[in-house]
N, C-alpha and C positions, 0 to 999 in steps of 0.2 A: 397337175397342175403345179402339186405343192413344190417342188424338186423345180423346175419351171420358177413359180416365187422368190423362190431363195438364192437363186441364182442371179433373180432380173435384184434383188438385195444386196449379194453385191457388188454387180455394179455399178447401184448409185449407191454407193458404199465411198466406192473406190476413187466416185468423180466429185461427194458430196461438199468437198470447200466451191467446186461450178456455183451451187447451189449460193452458196453461201454471198456468193462471190455476187450472183445479184440481188440480195440485201443489203450485201454493203452498196453498192453503188444505191441502191432506193435514203440509203444512210445519211450517204452521199451528200447521195441532194435535196434533201428534209434540213439537213446540216449551211448550205448553200443560201437555205433560201432567213433560216432564221438567224445567216449572220448581216443580212442585207430586211432586217422583221424592221418596218418603221415604227411604231409604236409600241410600250405595255402588252394593250391586245394582241395583234399581231406573234412578238414573239411568245405568249402564255401559250397560242393554241399552236403554233410549231413544235414548240415543247413537247405539250398533248402527243401529237403528231410524233416525237423521237421514241415518247415513252410506253408510243405501243408498239414500234413496229418495234423495240427494243425485250420485247416482255417472250420470254421464254426464251431468248435471244446472248441480254447480256447482260446481268442484273447490276451487275456497276454501274454501266452505260444507263438503264432504267432509273437507278437510284436518283444515279448526279439529275437528270432531266427532271427526273421528281419533285430534287430542294430546287431548280430552277426553276418551276412553277409553281412553289410554295411558300421561296421567293417576292417573286416579283406577282403575288396573289392582290390580288385587290377589293374582288369584292365576293357578298356572302358564294356565289356560287362557284368562283376561280377555289379559295378557301378550305370550302367542302370537298367537290370534286381533286384538290390540291393532296388532302388531307388521305384521302380513300387511296390514292395512286400509292400514295408514302405508305399504307399500311401495308397494303397488296403485296410490295416491295418485301417490308418485311419477315409477313408470310412467307409469301418466301423463300426468305431467307431463313426461314422456321426458329425465327421470333415472334412465335404470339402473344407474349406478352403488351410489348412495345403496340403489332399489329393493333390487337382489341385498342391499344389510348388511341392509337392514331387513329382508329376507327369510329369511338369515344364522341375523340377533338372534333369530328366531321356533326356529331350532330347536337354541337350549342344550339343554336341558329336552325327550324324545323329544315326538313334534307328538304329540298328541291326533288321533281317529282321528276326530274330528269334521269336521277342519281339513284334511281328504286332499286331499281332494275342490279345496275349496276354493286349496290352495295346488298344488299340480298342475299344474292353470286360469295360475295367475300367472307360475306356468315357463316353463309350452308361451309366455302373450301374450308372457312380456318379451323372452325369446329368439328370439321368432317377428319384435319389434319390429326388434327387433336385427340380427335379420338383413335384415333389409327397407333399413337404415340399414346398413350391413357399407361398408365402400371397397373391399375388398379381396376377392377371390376366397378366400384361404387360408380370413381369418370366417367370410366368409357360406355356406363349406362350415361348422366349427362350428361356428355358431349354430341353421344347416339341420342338427346329428343332434342337439346338446340340444332343440328343439323337437323333431325325431316322437319324441325317446327321450319326452317329458314326456307326447307321442303318445297313443307309447302305455301310457305309465302310467293316463291318462284313462278310454282304453277300455277299464283292465283297472277300474277303481274302482266309473265305471258301469256299470250291465247293460243288458247288450246286447233290444233295444226302448228307451233308453228313450231319454231327444230328444237330451242329449248328445254320447252315446255315441251316435249316430244321424249328429251333425252334422260331431263329432270324425270319427268315422271316415269320411263323408262327404271335410273336408277330406284330412283321406290322399290317397283316390282322389284327389280334385285336382293334390295336390301331387304325383301319381306321376304327371299327366299322361291317368290312367284315369275318363276325361269321364266319360263315357255312363255307366259302373258309379255314380262315384260321384250321377250326374242323380239314378238309378236305384231308391240312397239311403233321396234326400230324398222322390221321389217315390213309396216304398211306405211310409215314414211319415206320410205326410198324410195316406195311405189308411188308414190302418191307429188313423191317430188327428187329433184334430184341436186346431191348432193355437192355445192361447188364453188366452194374451198376448202383447200388441205385439210384446215384446222378443221375442218369440220368431220371429214373422211376421216380425219386420227380416229376422234372422241367417240366417238362412234364404234371405226373397229374397236381399241382397246374395250369399251363395255365388253361390245360382243362376245372378246375372248376373253373376260373374265367369270361374263357367266357361263359361257363353254366350260371355263375354268372349274368352277360352280356344280356342271353339272357329269366334270369327271373326262369331257369329249377332248382326248387332249389333241388330236388333230385338227379338229374345227379355229381351240384355243392356236393352235401354232399361227394357221391362215392368220387369220383375225388383226394377230400381234405380231407377223409378215407385213398385212396390208397395214397397220400401225406404221411401225416401222419407215414403212415407204414413203406414206403419206409426211412424216413428224421430217422425214431427212428431205423431201423434194423442200417441204416451206422455208427452209434453211431453221430447224427447232432444233437447240438444242438440250434444254427441259423439258427429261422424255419419261416416261417412261418402256412404251416398252421394246426398245429394241434392247431394255436391258433385261426385262424377261426372258425374253422369247430365246438369249443371248444362255441363260440359264437351264432357258423349257433344250433348250440343243444341249450343251454340256451333257446336263440326264440322260439325251436318248445317244451319249457316245460319239456326237457330229462334235471333235474338240475344236476343231480350227477351227470352222461356220463365230463357235463358242465363241475362242478368243479373240477373235479378230472385231465380234461386233462387240463384245463388254472393248476392246481395248476403242470402242468406237466412239462408246457410250463411255466413258470417262472420260477421254480429249475435249470433247462435247460441254460435257457436265463442272467440270472445268477452266475449258475456255468459255462459259460460256458464264462463270461465278455462280451456279446455281452449290450453291451450296445442299440444301438436305438434299440434295440427287445425286449428290458427291460423299453424305452416310450411308444412301439406300446402298446407294455403288463400291462406297467401301464395305457392305458387307458379302455380297455375294464376290465380291469380285478378286480375294483370295482363293474364293472357293474353285472360281473358273478358271486363274492362275493355275492352283495347282495340280488339277486333270489335267490343264496343257504342259506341264509342268510332266507331267507323270509319260508322259504320248510324247514328249519329249527323250526322257529318257530309252524307252522307248525303242524307239528311231535308233536310236544312239547303240545303244546294245545290239539290235541288229545289222547295224551297218560296223559294230567290229568283229559282230561275227563270220557277218559277210564279208572284212579284210581276213580274220586268221585267216577263213577254209581257203578263199586266194590265196592267199602265204599259204599256207600247209602245201595247196597242188604247185607252186610256184618251188617251193622246196623238193615235193615231188619227183617235179620235172628235172631241177637240180642237178641229183641225187642222178635220178636214169640219164639223166646226159650223165652224169660223171662218168657214172659205169660205162656208160656205152666207150664215154675218150679211153677210159683205159684195155674196155678188149678191142678198143681199133687199134692203139700206142702196143697191144702183144702179137696184132693178128700183122699189124702195114709195113708193108716195107718203109726206110728210112728215109728216104725220094721223096719221091709224085705222092704219095701216099699221104705221107706225114702232114703234106702242104696240103692237100687238099684238104683234110680233114682239121685243122688249125688254121684256113680259115675259112671251114664251114664250122667250128666252133664259134672264132670270130665273131660271123654274121646274123649265127643266133642269141647270139649276147651282146650283141649291142640293138638285137631289136628289141629282144627282151630289157634293157637300158631304157627302149624308147618309149615301151607302153607304160612299164611304170612309171617313166615321166608327164605321161600322159594319162596316164593313171589319175594321176601324183592329183594332176591337176582340175581335171573332171570333178575330183570329188569331195574338190578344194570348192569350187563354184557348186556344187552341193551341197555342200555341209551351209556352206557362205549367207545360198537363196533360206535353208530351215534355218539358220538361230545355232546352227550348235557349235558355240564355240569352239570349247575344248578341242574336238574336228579343225573344225579349222585352223588355231593354230599348231595342231601338230602337222596339216600336211603344208602350213607355209613354211616349215622347216624345210630344207634341201638337203637333212639329215641320211632321206632314207639313201637317198640315189648317187647320193659321195659314198657310202657306203658301201649298195652295188656295184661303184663304180673300181675302192680300194681292192675289192675283191673280183670284179673282173682281169683289171692288173696281175693283185696276185696270181688266178689261175692262170693268167695268159702269165707271166714269166716262168710260175714251173709247168707247165707244160713247156714252154719253148724252152727253158734249158736240160728238159726230160730228152728232148731231142739232141740239140748242141749243149753239147755240156761243159764245150769250153768256147761259146765265142763270147765271151767275157774277154777274155786273157788272148782268143787271139784277136781282136777288134783291136786290143791294146796296143799292137804288135805293131801291128796298120800302123800305126801315130808317133807324132813329132816326140822324142827321149823325152823334153820335157811335161807333155799333156798325160796328166793324168784323170781314170772314169771316177768317179768318186760318184757313192753308190749308197743314198742315207741305211739308216738304219731301221731294221724291220724286211727293208725292201731286195732283189736281188737284179734288179734292172730296177734305172731313171729312164725318164725320154726318150732321151738320141737312142739307146741300146734299141727301147721297143720300136724309134725310126724302123733303124737301121734290122731289127727285126725279120720285121714284116719287108725291107728290100732283102733279105735273105729268102725269102721265103715266096720271095715271084711280085711280090707288089710295091710298084713303083712309082704308080699316080700319086701324087699328094692329096687329094682330096677325097681318092677310099680309104687312105690313114690315117688322115684327121676321123674318118668318121669312124671306123673301126675302135680308133685309139680315144674318142670323144675330145680330141687335141683341135685347135682351130687352126686352121688355115697358114693363117704367121706363124705358127705356133713350129706348123710339121717343115715351112718353109728356113725356119732360121734357127732348127734342126738343120735341116740337111748340111747346108750353109758351112752352119759351125762345123761339120766334123770331116765334113768335105776339107776347110782350111788346116783340119787340123793330125788331117793327112800324107805323109810318107811319101810321097810319089808328087804322078799329074796332079791336079787336082777331080781331072774330067777324072778318074781312073778307077775314082776312091769305091762308088757301088759297085760297079762290076767284080774291084776286089770281094765286097764284100760280102757278095751275091753266089760267090764261092766256095767261103769260109766254112 
C-alpha cells in the first residue's frame, strides 16, 4: 500500500502542472469578471475572490489584489477585511512585525463579528510561527501562551463538531502531548463527516503525520505525509510543508532518487509561488538532499567507470588473444588461400568489434544523459574512442597485409604511369587507395563489402577505384585483374 501510494505521488508530480492549469483557468475567469466590474463594491468583491484563489499559490499576486482591496475599500468592514488580508500576506512572507501592525490597525474600529474567526486564525497562526522561530526560551514561552490563547478563542467561536473546531482541538491535544486523544478526535470526525476539500484532507493528514512523528511511528508518518502531499498537489497548492518533510524522511531512509525529485518539486513551487518563508525552510534541508543525491550519482558514476574499465580490459584481452591467434595462423598457414581467409576473418571480427563499440558508446551516452552524468556524457560525446580504434584497425591491417605481401606497394607503383607517385603519410604503411587495392588482392571486389570492412563511405571506394584505374599504365579494364595477381 505504501509503495503504491508513493508511485501515485510520483505520477502526480509528473502531471502536477495540469492541476495548476485548472487553477490558472479559474484565475483567468475571475480576472475577466474583475475587468467588467460595474462599480467599486463589485470590484472589491472580485478582488476578494482573487485573494482567496491566490492563497497558498502565488503570494505576490495575493499581495497585489490585497492592495487593490485596501485601495478601494470605502466601508469600515471593507477596510477591516482588507487590513486582515494584508496582515495574512505579510505573515506568509515572514514579516511578522508588519503583520501585527496591520492586524492591530484593523481594530481601530470595533471588529465586525463575521471577521472574528479569520482574526483569531491569523493571531493563532502568527504567534505559532513566531514561537517556531523564537531564539530564546523566554520568547518561545510568551508566544506559546499567546498561541494557546487564540487557539482557545478559535475553539470557542467555531461550533463543536465543526471541522475547524475539531482540528484546533486535535492541535491543542498534540501540543499537550496527548497524542492518542488527538488521533481519536480526528478519527471521530472522519467517521462522522466526509473531508470535502483537498485542503481539509491535506491539513488533517499533515497533523496526523506530526503526531505519528512524535510517537516515533515513521511508517505512518510517511503514509500521512504522502496523503497530504497528494492533496496539496491535486489542489494546486504551492506553499506546503508535507512534500518537503516527506523528501527529508525518504532521504534518511535511503530513497535518494525520490527524495531529490520531491525536494526539487518543493523548491520549484516555493519559488514560483513567491513563498519566501517556505523557500527559507526548503533552503535548510535542500542542500542535505542534494548532497546525498550527489554522492549517489558519484557512486553510480564510479560503478559505470568500473564497468567500463572491466569491459575495456576484456576487450584488450580479446584483442591480445586475437593477435596471438593471428600470429599462430601466420606461422602455420599457407601464403595463398589460407592467408586470404585469415585476413578476411580478421577484418570481419575487427569491423564487428568497432560496430559494437560504436553502438555501446551511443547507448552509454543516452544512459548518461538520462541520469545527468555530465562528465560521462561529455566523454562519450567524443568520437575519439572510435577514431582511435579505426586508426588501430588500419595499422593492424596494414601490418598484417604487408607481412604477407611485403613488395605490394612497389609492385603497384610499377603498374602505374611513370608520372604517378604513391604518397603515404608519415607513420602509415598504406593509404586509402592501397587498402582498397589490398582487399581486391585478397579477392574482395564488391565495393559495398570493401566500404564495410574499411569503414569508408561507398563514394570513397568508387572514387578510389576509378582514380587508380585512371593511373594504370595499360588498359583500364585490366587493372584490377592485374592487382589480383600481384
